[in-house]
C-alpha positions, 0 to 999 in steps of 0.5 A: 416523700412526694417526688416533683416531676423532672423539668422539662428544660433542665437537661437543656439547660445542664447540656448548654451550660457544659459545652460553655464550661467546656469552652472555656477551659479549652480557651486559656488566657494568654499573657504577653510581654512586649516592647517596642520603645526601648527604654534603657532601664526597662532592660538589663544587658548581661554578657554570660559564659561561655564568651570568649576571653576579652569580649565586651558588648554595649547596648542602649537604645536607638531612638530613631533607628527602628523598623518602619514607619521610620523615626521610632526606636530600637534597641543596638547592640554593640559586640566586640570580641576576638576569635571565639564566641560572645553571647549576651543576655538581654533581661526585660525587666521592666518595672515594676517585676510583675509587670516583666515575671510570670509566676507558674506557681501563681498564673498557671502552667506554660503550656506553649511559648509564642515570640516575634521580633525584628531584627536589622544588622548594619556592620560594615564586616560580613557576616551575622549575628545569631538572636534567639528568644531568653528566659532566665529561672533562678538564676540560669539563662535558656534560650531556644533555638536562634535565627540569623540576621546578616541583613541591612534591611528590617526582617521578621522572625514570628513564625516556623518552630524556633518561635511557635508552639515553645515548650520548655523542651525548646530551651536549653542553658546557654552555659552549656548547648549540650545540656539537657537541662530545661527550664521547669514550665510546672505549677511547681515552676518559679519565676520567669523573666524572659528576654533575647539572646545576641551572639556573634556567629561564624566567627571571623578569624583574626587576630584582631578584636571583630565588632558586628552591629545589630538592632532589634525591634517589636519583641514579644513573648506570648505565654499559654497558661494551663491553670494548676490545681489547687492543693486539697485542705488538711483533714480530708476524710472524703471526695467523690468526684461524680465524674462516673458515667452511665453505666458505673457500678461504683461511684468512687472516693478518691480521699484515699479512705477508699468509701465508694458509693453504690448508685439506688436503687438500680446500681448503675449509674444512669439506669436506676441510678443517678444520671451523669451530665456535664459537671462545673469540673469534668463530669457531674451526677444528676438526682432526682429521686435515685441517690448514690450509699456509702456504707457505715464507716467511723471517718464519715462520723464526726463525734462531738467534734468539728466538719465541713462538708463542700461540693458544687451544685446546681439546682432546678427552680421549685422556688413555686411549689414553696418551703419542703423541697428539699435539694439534698446534697449529704445526708447522714440524719436519723431523729434525733442524731447525725447531719443532713446538708441540703437546699430548699427555695422557701423564697421564690426564685432562690434556694438558701443552704440548709443544715441540721445536727442531731435535734436541732432545728435547720439553720439556714443561711443568710446567702441565697442562689438564684434558681431563675433562667439558664442553670449556672454552678455554684460553689456551697459549703459549710463548716461546723467548728466546736472545739473543746471549752467552745466557742461553737460557730457553725458559717454558710459559704456560697461560691466562697464567701461567707453567707451567714452563720449559727451556733451548733449543738453540742454532741456526737453526730455519730449512728450506724447509718449509711450515708446518702449523697443526693437523698435525704432522710427528711420528710418531704418533697425531693427537688432536682439537682446536679452535685459535683466534688462532693467533700467531707472534712474531719474540722473546720475549713478557715475562710480562705480554705473554702474560697480557694476551693471555690476560687479553683472552679474547673481546674479543680483541686490537685488529687 
């Protein structure tokens, strides 16, 4: 088999793109909820237990008394309470609800929060009022540590452990101040609506009701999210993350069948085997002749049924050499039985996907991957539906979008060959290719399932 010489700039491109991916992973996009206009319909205020019996409040927009510059609005709260405490939740519910609610399950787990507000105390009685960041989840009210305001001048609260790098453990449930209950910021958490809490602090001992008045301006909370992994589709029979470092003697399968691979021909990643490089999701392996061999297993044979293969790939530009210089992804084929999924570059500047099943001609995608300029990762997939009684349908995908269909042949694909990753038994030349997150399924994935894997990008799938 003729081998194409290693592209001299390929490893440099791999390094540059990998560093870019790592930087992007570390810079999750923050989301901020904020208000400095305080329109009444945007807020809902509720008296919470354990407020003292007989406590009451009013909370209204004050259109002209906000923090300078003068003439801007703020939100004024009046507490009326006997001896004891009063707790008032002010919830930001700006329509539509999605404009003021964060859902960790769909938007990413919350890594940390930061908050700020400006406060003013305008009562005639001595004392102060406590404010704190509030959130509501599943009907429970949680608040962070309190700030105390007793000054008749606007004061900014935006720093320190009460406002910076808050985690779920920074919040306790209002109904039980000593409770260990905290909100759920994980990917399993329910939607969260934010606001702030007011209460009196150091209650004044009197037989009559006490009235305290305070105002808030420039309220905001900023969420730093952590992306959530995507649930793996059912019927996965092989998942090689290809994260192994140079020197590794085993390439792990984490699908549950333990179909471990062996670097060939030298037995080690990077030494007589494929080399470790940066991937779309952590590490990847770079194939330029050496490959990974997986011993024959029944779950890697799909009989007369359907199957799917997907992976992230980054091929080198071999297009000037013409067709027949393959970038193999997975091969379990020996004419006339089996399957092989690979890339070829019959047209200058682009690669296409190919699948060969048994003795059929190789099927080719209509969609293409650019191989010109800086190398980038592309998600590729092929699904083969072969239900009993038909119809027989095969579909290629590139970056989650359909990239061509074909009619696969019937007949069993079973054979006793070991499966090869990054190498093919087809006759032709080899074009270098990096592969990451190779997966096999014993059924045809739906278009939505393929897109969910592609859209996950560097966040990956849940193990």
